[in-house]
N, C-alpha and C positions, 0 to 999 in steps of 0.2 A: 540497331543491331539485329533486331528480329527481321527487318526488311531485307538486309544483306543476306541473311541466312536463307530466306525464302527465294531470293534471286539466285543464289548459288545452287540451291536444290533444283530449281527450275532449269538452270543451265546444265546441270549434270543429267537431268532427265532428257533434255533435248539432245545432248551428246550421245546418250545411250540409245535413244531412238534413231539418231543419225547413223550410229554404228551398226545397228541391226538392219538398216535399209538395203544392204547389198545381198543379204541372205535370200531375199525373195527373188532375186535375179539369177541365182545359181541354178543350173539345170538339175533335174530330179536325181539323176544318177551320178552327179559330180560332187566333188568336195574341193574347197578352196585350199590350196597348198600353203602351209604356214612355214615351211622350211624343214631342214634336216639338222639334227644334232649328232655329234660323234662323242661316244663315251669310250674312253680307253681303259682297258683292263690289262695291266702288265704285271708279271710276277717279279720282274727285276727293276730296280730303280734306274731310270733313264736319265742320262745327262742332257740329251737333246730332245726332251719330250715336247717342249713348246714349239720347236722347229718342226717336229713330226706332226703335231696337231695342226699347225698352220698349213702344212702341205696337204694334209688329209682334208681340211676344211675347204681348201681351194678346189677340190674335186666336186663338191656339192653343187649341183646345177639342176634346174634353173633357180634364180633368185626368186623368193616369194614376193608377193605384192607388198608395197611399202605401207606402213601404218603410221598413224599419228594419234597418240592417246587412245590406242585400241580401235581406231576407226580406219577405214580405207577410203580416203578422199579421192585418190586417183581412180580407183575402181568405181566409186560412186559416180563420178562424172563420165566415165567411160560408158557405164550402163545407161545413164540419163541421155547421153548423146546418141544412143542406139534407137531411141524412141522415134516415132514418126516425124514429129515436128519439134526438134529441140530448139530452144531459144538461142539468141546470140551469145548470151553470157555462158550458157551451158557448152556451146560449141567452143568458145574461147577457152574456158577452163579445161575442157577435154584436150585441147591442143597443148595447153601448158602443163597440166599436171595429170592428165588422164593416162591410164595404163590398162592394158588388156589383162584379163584374169589369167592366173596361173593355177590350173587344176592339178589334182593328184595324178590324173591320167596323162599329164604332160611330162611327168617325171619318169625317167628310165631307172627304176630302182635297182634292178639286177645289173644294169650297166655300171651304175655308180658303185655297187658292191664289188664288181670285178676291178674297177679302177682303184678302189681302196686297197684291195689285195695286191694290185700291181705296185702301188706306191709303197706298200709295206716291203715287198720284195726288192724294190729299188733302193730301199734304205737298209737292207741286210736282214730283214725279218722274214726269212724264208718259210718258217712254219707259223706265220701269223694267220689270223683268220678274221674275216669281216662278216657280220651278220646284221640283219635289220628287223625292225618291227614297225608296224604302222599303227598310229594312234588316231582313231577317227572320233570326232565329236559330232554326232548326228544332229544335235539341236542347233549348233552354230554352222553346220555344214562345212566344217574345216577338218584338215588332216595334217599330221606331222609324221615324219619318218625319223626314227631313232636308229642310228647305226652303232653297233657294238664292235669294237676292234680289239682283238687280243694279240699282243705283240710277242711277249716272251723275250728271250735274250737274243740280241742281234749277232750276226756273224761279222767279225772284223778280221782284217788281215793283220797279223802280229808284226811282221817286218816285210819290207820290200826294198828293192835296190833298183836304181835307175842306171842303165848302161848308157854311157856317153858315146854318141855316134860322131863320126868325123865329117859327116856331110853338112848340109845346110840346117840341120836341126839344132845347131848350137844355140841359137836364140831361144828356141823352145826349151832347151835344157836349162838355160839360165832362169827362165820364168818359173819352171817347175821347182828348181832349187830354192828360189826365193820364197815360194809358197810353203815350203816345208818348214 
């Protein structure tokens, strides 16, 4: 039992060492992008909150580097393949799982903020607001972007009436009537 415990501690130490190996390759003035999160603050209970959150999350771009147990295996093999004489196995793994780094400087934060405001307006939240904050971890050389979205009460049309036209729009009218 004591031997299994020593082996597990050794494996955890190796995984931790492996996870830290990409930080030395990150340039001095760059931070590895870990993704963005959206925090919704609304004063009114929303019926379609999950739909709105899904639409807002679809705006977040680019996708951060993939991780496995806190490690970046794709990024690790990408950096190893950039060395002068990478071995056959390194080149093979780079082609299979390697991925280029996504830095914070690659993210258009203000553009994403405008897109979030646009999506709010498209869903009827005309006085909604989107703000952001950047969280930088200088020891791990990573950064996250947290977006705060304030919605309020959406504008909705109370009633509407569809006028039936006598031209070829009859088929369209039937589809609209079915969807109501």
